[in-house]
N, C-alpha and C positions, 0 to 999 in steps of 0.2 A: 510585178517584182519592183522593189525599190532600186535605187541607183547602185547601191553596193552589191545587191544580189545580181543585178543585171551585168555588172562588170565581171563578177566571178563566173556567172553562167557563160557570158560571151567569151571569156578567156578560156574556159574549158572547151567550148565549141571550136574556137580557133585552134587550140592545141590539137584537137581531134582532126580538123581539116588539114592542118600542116603536117602532123606526125602520124596520122592513121593508127596502125597497130602499135605504134610506139607512144601513143598518147596516154594521159592519165585515165581517160574514159575507157580506153581499150584494156589497159593493164589492170587497173584497180576496180573499175566499175563494171566492165564488160557490157557497156551500153553505148548508144550513139545519141546525138542530139535529135530531138524530134523535128522533122521537116514537114512543111505543109503538104508536100506531095505524098506523104504517108497518110494524110487525112482520110481518104476514102476507105482504105483498109482498116484504119483505126476506128472510124465510125461504125463500120460493119461489125468489127470485133466487139466493140462496146455494146452495141445493140444485141448481139447474140450471147454475150457472156455475163452481163451485169443486170441486176434488178433495176427497176425503174428509178428508185430513189438514188442509187449510185450513178446511174446514167446521167441524171440531172446534174449531180455534183461534178462529175467528170466533164460534162459538156460546158460547165461554167468555170472550169479550171484552165490554167495555163499548163499545157503539156510540155514537159521539158526534155525528158529522156525516154528512150525505148530500149528495152532489154529483150533477150530471147524469151520465148514462152509467154507472149502476151503480157509482159511486165512493163508497166509504164510508171514514170514518176512525174508528179505534177504539183501544182500549187492551187489550193482553193482557199480564198480569203487569206488568212494569215498562216495557213497550215500547209506543210508539205506532206504528200501522201505517196503511197506505192500501191499499185494494183497487181494482181496476179492472174494467171490463166484460169483459176477456179472462180473468178468473179468476186474476189475479196478486195476490199479497200482498207488499207492500213495506215495509221498515223505514222509519220516519219519524224516530224519535229516542226519547230517554228523557224528553223534556219536552213537555208539551202545546203550548207555544207554537211548537214546530218545525213544526206542521201547516201554518202559513201558507206556508212555503217550498214545500211539496209541492202545496198547493191552488193556489197561484199558478202553479206549473210545469205543472199539468194543462191550463191554458187559455192560457198565454202562452209555454210553453217554460221551459227552465231559469231559475230565479229569479236565479241569479248570473251568467248569461251576459250580459255587457255589450252584446253585439250584439242581444239581444232586449229590452233595456231600452226601446227606442223603442216596441215593440209594447205593452209594459205601460203606458207613459205614455199612448199613444193610447187603449188600452182604458179606462183610468181616466178620462181626459178626455172620452171619448165618453159616459161615464155622468154627466158633468156635474161632475166633481170635479177639483181641482188635485192632481196626483200627489204632489208634495212635501208639500203640506198634509195630505193624508189619511194619508201615511206617518208624518208627525210626530204626528198625532192618535193613530194606532194605537200608536206608540212610547210616548206618554204613557199610554195605556190599559194597555199591558203593564207599564210601570214601576209604575203604581198597584197592580198585582196581583203585583208582585215578579218580573217577567220582563223580559228584555232583548231587544227587537227589534233585531237587528243585521244590517245589510246585508253584513257581512263574516263572518257565521256560517259555520262549517265542519262539514260532514257527518262523523260519526264512523264511519269504515269498520270499525274493530275491533268496535264495538257492532253494526253491521250484520251482520258475519260471525257474531257470536254469535247474534243473532236468527235469521238464516237457518239456522243449525244447529239451533236450537230448533224451528223450523217444518218442518225436514226438507229444506232445500235443501243439496245437496252441491256442493262445489267440486272 
């Protein structure tokens, strides 16, 4: 990761260590920072769940976050990716702050689907937080580290195609 990405990642990790269940990672992402003591379990899971070409990419990646159900977020070259329990590897984006859109989608459906917004609101409020307030706090957090949390963000399909060709997915 470059310096900007590292500062953002370290700040999210520190927020998690300091605030636990009240951190952005817990409330919005529902994941935790990857720790080296997780490596043995992670290596076994990767070996058992992913095909050989994905295993190579994952092993050459920086692993950043862990979510339930064998979901990991990492960085390979200039690309952020997400994996899932079914052995899939998916393009997230070229910016670390894009991870939230995918983390959110894993547990409430498509982040940008207005029909599912009510589920997100209920989930956040069931955790004891005001939905708009926590999103504004996270937006301020992102801005502080030079990122833009944008509810109108658009997925880069051209970059996804390039990433997929890089990891061996054919169209």
